[in-house]
N, C-alpha and C positions, 0 to 999 in steps of 0.2 A: 540575577538569581538570588534566592533567599539564602541566608546563612544556614548551614546545615547543623551547626552545633546548637541544640535547642535547650541546653541546661538552664540558661538564664531567662527563658520564657516562662510564661504562666503555665500551670499544669494543663489547662484546657487547650492551649496551643500545642503543647507537646503531644497530648493525646490525639489531637486532630491530625498531626503530621505523621503519626504512626499508622494510621489507617490509610486506605486508598483515597487519593484525591482525584480531582478531575483536571484535565487540560482540554482545550478546544478540540473536539473530535476524538477524544480518548481519555486516558487516565494515567495516574502514576501511583505506585505503591512503594512505601518506604519500609526497610527492614528494621530500622531503629532510629535513634536520635544522636548517635555518637560517631566519632572517627571510625572509618571502616564500614559504616552502614551503607547500604546500597539502595538506590532509587531505580525502580524498573518501570519503564514507560510502555504503554500499549495503545493501540488505536481501535476505534469502533469499526464495525463493518462499513465499507464504503470509504474508508480512509487508509492511507499508508504512512508509515513512520519514516520521516527523514531525519537522520541523525543517529546518535547513540541510543541503543535500547536500554542500557544500564549506565549509571553514573555512581561514583563512590564519593563518600564524604572524606575530605582530606584533613590533615592536621591543621591546615590554615583555617578550617571552618567553612570552606567553600566546597561545592560539588565540582568534580573534575569534568572536563569537556564542556559542551554547550547544551543548552536545553533543546531537545528534539521537538519537532512539530508534527502534528498529524495533518496530512494534506489530503483533501478530498480527491478520490479517484473517479475516473469516468465510469458511469454506470453503463451496463450493457443494454442496448436498445431492444434486445430480443428476449428480455426476461420472461414475458408472459407466454411466448410461443416457442421457445427453444432453449438451448443451453449454449453458453459461451465458453470459449477456452482461449487462453493467452491474452485476455483483455488487459491485464496489468503487466504483461511482459512487453519488452521492447518489440516493436514491429519488425519482423524479419520476412524477407521475400519468401513466399511459399507458405507462410503460416496461416492457420485458420483464424479468422477474426471472430466469426460467429457461425454456429450451425443451427438451422431452424427446420422444423417440420412443417411443410406446407401441404395440408390435406393428406388423406390416406393414399391417394393414387400417385402423387408426386414424390412422397417420401421426404427424406432429409436432404436439405440443400445447404451447402457451405458458402460462406463469404470469404474469399481468399485474397491475400495481398500479393500482387504480382508487379513486375516492372514492365512498362511498355517502352519500346525503343523505336524512335523514328530518326534516322540519320544519326547525329551525335547527341540528340536529346533523349534523356532517360527520365521517366517520372513514375511515381507509384500509381497503381490502379487497383481497384477492387473488382473481383470477378465472382459472379454468382454461378455456382456449378454444383452438380450432385456429387462430384468427386474432386479431390485435389488436382490442380493442373499438372500436366507433365512438365518436365524440366525444359522442354522446347518452348513453353509459353512463358518461362521466367526470364 
């Protein structure tokens, strides 16, 4: 991490760090260049932030915490034909993975995460259905 006390740097570097900067897949904005200043991190669409959203400039001249990263998230495969929900959420049995409209007559169809059980084996399974499965299918 860069030293956050910018007083000994050239004026151009100080000014550069007062405005928003970029990180891979997102950016960071600084509230100032002295102790107590805050760095706020954010991610672009298609990325999620892993780590602290904000960091503070300490009296040691370093930022607290660790530098967060913007990690690419999985894109929904039905963007052009439907809407997705829960794509960035942890998968939960019974949750809707994707809802798509298939023609006028068929209507909206959902892709649901369920569990299949055979003997002692349990594994995840995707079910294409016009409505959420009943609990007897989970």
